[in-house]
C-alpha positions, -999 to 999 in steps of 0.1 A, spaced: 0 0 0 13 35 -8 24 54 22 -2 82 19 -30 56 17 -15 38 46 -14 70 67 -51 77 59 -60 41 68 -43 44 102 -62 76 110 -95 61 99 -89 28 117 -79 47 149 -110 68 147 -136 60 174 -166 79 161 -157 116 165 -122 113 179 -90 94 172 -69 74 196 -31 77 193 -24 40 189 -47 10 191 -31 -11 219 -10 14 237 -32 45 240 -69 39 238 -83 73 247 -82 109 234 -51 129 241 -50 167 236 -19 176 216 -22 143 197 -57 154 186 -45 188 174 -19 172 151 -43 145 141 -70 171 131 -44 188 109 -37 155 91 -74 146 88 -81 180 72 -62 169 41 -88 143 32 -118 144 56 -126 179 69 -156 169 89 -136 143 109 -109 169 115 -135 194 128 -151 167 149 -117 158 164 -113 193 178 -149 196 191 -146 163 209 -114 173 227 -130 205 240 -159 185 254 -135 178 283 -126 215 290 -130 225 326 -150 255 337 -117 272 349 -105 270 313 -81 241 316 -81 217 286 -72 183 301 -46 162 285 -70 131 283 -107 126 277 -121 92 286 -150 89 262 -153 52 270 -140 28 296 -110 6 289 -99 -15 320 -69 -27 301 -53 8 303 -35 24 333 -38 51 344 -74 55 336 -102 77 349 -102 60 383 -67 75 390 -77 110 382 -112 111 397 -120 143 380 -156 139 391 -144 150 426 -133 184 412 -157 213 410 -143 226 377 -144 193 358 -173 184 334 -198 161 351 -206 140 320 -172 132 307 -143 118 328 -110 135 321 -74 137 334 -65 165 358 -35 180 340 -31 197 306 -7 195 276 11 219 252 -14 242 236 -18 233 199 -53 245 188 -45 281 182 -19 274 155 -37 243 142 -69 262 135 -49 292 121 -31 268 97 -64 253 86 -78 288 81 -53 294 53 -71 267 34 -107 267 47 -117 301 59 -144 317 38 -147 287 15 -159 260 40 -190 270 60 -185 242 85 -150 255 93 -162 290 97 -188 277 122 -160 257 140 -138 288 144 -166 309 158 -173 281 183 -137 272 192 -121 307 194 -135 316 228 -128 281 242 -91 282 231 -88 318 244 -101 306 278 -76 277 278 -48 302 273 -62 325 300 -62 296 324 -24 292 318 -16 328 323 -39 332 353 -31 299 371 3 287 359 22 321 358 25 330 395 50 357 391 33 373 361 63 367 339 45 354 309 63 320 313 39 293 325 50 262 344 41 226 342 36 206 374 37 171 359 61 157 333 31 143 314 22 179 305 52 180 281 79 157 269 70 129 293 102 111 302 128 138 292 161 138 311 153 174 319 129 162 346 153 138 363 166 160 392 131 175 399 115 140 400 143 128 422 131 152 450 100 129 454 105 106 483 96 72 471 89 60 506 59 83 505 48 71 470 27 40 464 41 13 442 19 10 411 43 -12 390 18 -41 390 -9 -18 375 11 -8 345 -2 -20 311 22 -3 288 49 -29 294 25 -56 280 26 -41 246 59 -22 245 95 -31 252 104 -21 288 138 -9 277 120 18 257 96 29 284 99 48 317 111 28 347 88 16 376 106 41 399 97 69 376 61 57 372 57 57 410 69 93 410 45 102 382 15 87 401 26 103 434 22 137 417 -13 128 406 -21 117 442 -9 151 454 -31 169 429 -61 149 441 -52 156 477 -55 194 469 -86 189 448 -68 202 417 -64 237 432 -36 253 414 -26 277 442 -23 248 467 -4 227 441 20 255 434 27 258 471 33 221 477 44 204 445 81 194 442 79 195 404 74 230 389 92 236 356 90 265 331 93 243 301 106 256 267 86 232 246 53 241 263 59 278 263 71 279 227 39 261 217 19 286 238 35 315 221 29 300 186 -7 293 196 -11 329 208 0 339 173 -26 316 158 -53 331 181 -43 366 170 -48 355 133 -82 340 142 -92 372 161 -85 392 130 -107 369 108 -135 371 134 -131 409 141 -124 402 178 -104 423 202 -69 407 204 -52 431 228 -50 407 257 -34 380 235 -8 404 222 -1 415 257 4 379 268 26 371 239 49 402 242 54 394 279 62 358 271 87 365 244 105 391 265 107 370 296 117 338 278 146 356 262 156 372 295 153 341 317 157 310 296 183 319 270 219 310 280 243 333 261 273 311 270 258 279 255 237 298 229 207 277 238 173 279 255 169 259 287 140 250 310 138 267 343 133 248 376 111 270 399 119 249 429 157 250 427 156 285 410 180 276 382 182 267 345 183 230 338 213 230 315 205 199 294 201 203 257 169 188 245 149 194 213 124 215 232 151 242 235 150 245 197 113 252 196 116 291 200 123 288 162 88 275 157 73 303 179 94 332 165 107 339 200 144 343 190 162 370 172 179 363 138 212 358 156 197 335 182 180 315 155 214 310 137 229 298 171 200 273 175 204 261 139 241 256 145 235 238 178 210 215 161 236 206 134 264 202 159 248 186 190 218 168 176 234 154 144 270 145 154 283 112 139 257 110 111 227 109 134 192 114 118 176 147 127 163 154 152 170 135 184 149 145 214 180 149 235 214 162 222 236 132 212 265 147 231 246 149 264 256 124 291 219 115 296 212 108 259 196 74 255 187 66 218 160 40 226 144 55 257 111 73 256 118 111 251 154 107 262 169 105 227 145 91 200 131 111 172 95 123 176 77 133 144 57 161 160 90 177 171 105 174 136 74 189 121 76 220 144 114 222 138 108 222 101 83 251 103 107 269 127 137 266 104 116 277 74 104 307 94 139 320 99 150 313 63 171 282 69 157 265 39 184 239 34 182 227 70 144 227 69 144 206 37 168 182 54 146 177 84 116 172 62 133 147 39 149 127 67 115 126 85 96 113 55 123 88 46 123 75 82 86 69 81 85 54 46 113 30 54 103 20 89 65 25 92 42 47 112 57 42 147 55 63 178 92 73 178 125 63 161 161 55 169 182 85 157 214 66 153 229 58 119 213 25 108 233 -6 113 225 -43 113 223 -42 151 196 -15 155 160 -11 144 148 24 138 112 19 148 102 22 185 71 23 207 36 19 194 28 11 158 0 26 136 7 58 155 -18 86 146 2 118 148 30 101 128 5 94 101 -12 128 104 20 148 102 34 126 74 3 136 54 8 173 63 45 171 52 37 155 18 7 179 12 27 210 19 57 207 -4 
């Protein structure tokens, strides 16, 4: 089967009647940033499914504006952690008719809808209706972040769980290590991911116990962000999350213009974010953007692909953009590696097979491609796009990929198969030559 047809088939097979799961065996629910990328891919061949994808995600939005990272539209006892862990029904802000998780994920819908608008606005009535309906909801999800996740009014929001960003990144190691495992319950026997994925490619049981301990903490404080901020050991101003927020703010400004809405508050948020990120998270010695740990009050000086994402958001100056491009070519490509590893290959904590600690993720490459193009690095952008497409066409639609030069000893494909955002963003790559 031709790769484009295979990609479409994966998206249709993974559709569950209005929303799309990331992978049939490994991830049976609806995830927030997955669905944003999935909608973009669906828009190339089934607009109504694309629009339905977004609507179904926002069915889970909380009354305080938070868009949860998971919607449990159905029950699947084979998956852990499911709705019973989160108990969102105990929270006054959560919807009563749909179980959700109690954390969020990087904001994608501002830029996803803005990209769709270039194609559909004014020519597809259903899309125009969707934008009118979704614009205030996306705006409220951004307002939540600035109101509840930016305690110092810097314009840089924090995450309080690693699942809100690049999951198992080495950037989180020291922050997670603060969690006393004697206070955490052992949930290793409840894990289901190890039944369908190689344990060497997944987070350890110790890490999982820490992840669940954080969720237990959130439930203890009934998902009150003020109490969580005061008591949570894990508070990170993450470059991936904040870059995607800035890019989604840009998208909202574009949508506000189409709708004739007042965009002053969004522009104010964005200007503050860009200024503060450059002041606080750019390290001029290393010529790189780093996450900031609010608990230890310091930059986390580990180079991961999230530190390249200010290219996607337009946060950096022309000079900074060149430094990031040079860093990508030097630290993320050394030794003939395929672009772009999720952790710099010269970092001591780089692990080429381990979830978010080195493998290539297609959504990161897609954002990197757009970022490099934005700053005029056409050659490098073309290289990222070509290597991404080649990787998928040679190895299949997997969750993530080994970045090392191919040898007889290593397989490039890792994690779940028939992975939806890999299929979706592959389609977007080939449709936008």
